[in-house]
C-alpha positions in Angstrom: 0.0 0.0 0.0 2.8 2.4 0.8 4.5 1.7 -2.5 1.5 2.7 -4.5 1.0 5.9 -2.4 4.7 6.7 -2.7 4.6 6.3 -6.5 1.6 8.6 -6.8 3.3 11.2 -4.6 6.4 10.9 -6.7 4.4 11.7 -9.8 2.8 14.7 -8.1 5.7 16.3 -6.3 8.7 14.9 -8.1 10.9 11.8 -7.7 13.9 13.6 -6.4 11.9 15.3 -3.6 10.3 12.0 -2.6 13.7 10.2 -2.6 15.2 12.9 -0.4 12.2 12.8 2.0 12.4 9.0 2.2 16.2 9.1 2.8 15.7 11.7 5.5 12.9 9.6 7.1 15.0 6.5 7.0 18.0 8.2 8.6 15.9 9.8 11.3 14.3 6.4 12.2 17.7 4.7 12.2 18.9 7.4 14.7 15.9 6.6 16.8 16.8 2.9 16.7 20.3 3.7 17.9 19.0 5.9 20.8 16.2 3.5 21.9 15.9 3.4 25.7 13.8 0.3 25.9 12.8 -2.7 23.7 9.4 -1.2 23.0 10.9 2.0 21.6 13.3 -0.1 19.5 10.5 -2.1 18.0 8.4 1.0 17.2 11.3 2.8 15.6 12.3 -0.3 13.6 8.8 -0.6 12.3 8.7 3.1 11.3 12.1 2.6 9.6 10.8 -0.3 7.6 7.8 1.8 6.5 10.0 4.7 5.4 12.1 2.4 3.4 9.3 1.6 0.9 
């Protein structure tokens, strides 16, 4: 589902902007994984990182 939405947004706002947004989101979520204080936060940030990868 995210792939279809991302492709449509890429058509509307441009592929480069969508790529940079995705790369920023992935980097931010990776930093949250590194700074996780407990297992629940680690799982939540890892799931958001997986979603931003698509």
